[in-house]
C-alpha positions in Angstrom: 146.7 225.5 76.4 149.8 226.2 78.5 150.4 222.6 79.2 150.2 221.8 75.5 152.6 224.7 74.7 155.1 223.3 77.1 154.8 219.9 75.5 155.4 221.4 72.0 158.4 223.5 73.2 160.0 220.4 74.7 159.6 218.6 71.4 161.0 221.5 69.4 164.0 222.2 71.6 166.2 220.2 69.2 166.0 223.0 66.6 166.5 226.7 67.5 164.3 228.0 64.6 161.4 225.7 65.3 161.7 226.5 69.0 161.5 230.2 68.3 158.6 229.8 65.9 156.6 227.8 68.4 157.4 230.1 71.3 156.3 233.2 69.3 153.2 231.5 68.2 152.4 230.5 71.8 153.0 234.0 73.1 150.4 235.3 70.7 147.8 232.7 71.6 148.1 232.6 75.4 146.5 234.9 78.0 148.7 237.5 79.8 148.9 235.3 82.9 149.8 232.2 80.9 152.5 234.2 79.1 154.1 235.2 82.4 154.0 231.6 83.5 155.5 230.4 80.2 158.3 232.9 80.5 159.3 231.6 84.0 159.1 228.1 82.8 161.1 228.7 79.6 163.8 230.5 81.5 164.0 227.6 84.0 163.9 224.9 81.3 165.8 226.4 78.4 167.6 229.5 79.8 171.0 228.1 79.2 170.4 227.0 75.6 168.0 229.6 74.3 168.5 232.7 76.5 168.6 235.1 73.6 165.6 233.7 71.8 163.5 233.7 75.0 164.5 237.3 75.8 163.8 238.6 72.3 160.5 236.7 72.0 159.1 238.0 75.3 160.5 241.5 74.7 158.8 241.7 71.3 155.5 240.6 73.0 155.9 243.3 75.7 156.5 245.9 73.0 153.4 244.9 71.1 151.2 245.0 74.2 152.5 248.5 75.1 152.0 249.7 71.6 148.3 248.5 71.6 147.7 250.2 74.9 149.0 253.6 73.7 147.0 253.5 70.4 
């Protein structure tokens, strides 16, 4: 699934909104280990162009995980 996600994100990188939508969807579907790998890859591939989107998407994911653990 991670390989497919990387393929999709590469294809959606022409549009900020589509990139963000696909990134958030992928974060919700991948395992915790895959999410960590995806973050490293995203920062390396798209860090210059989508730094804010990447930071927010992964920060939102981290907040959701912490919230689920405390409930």
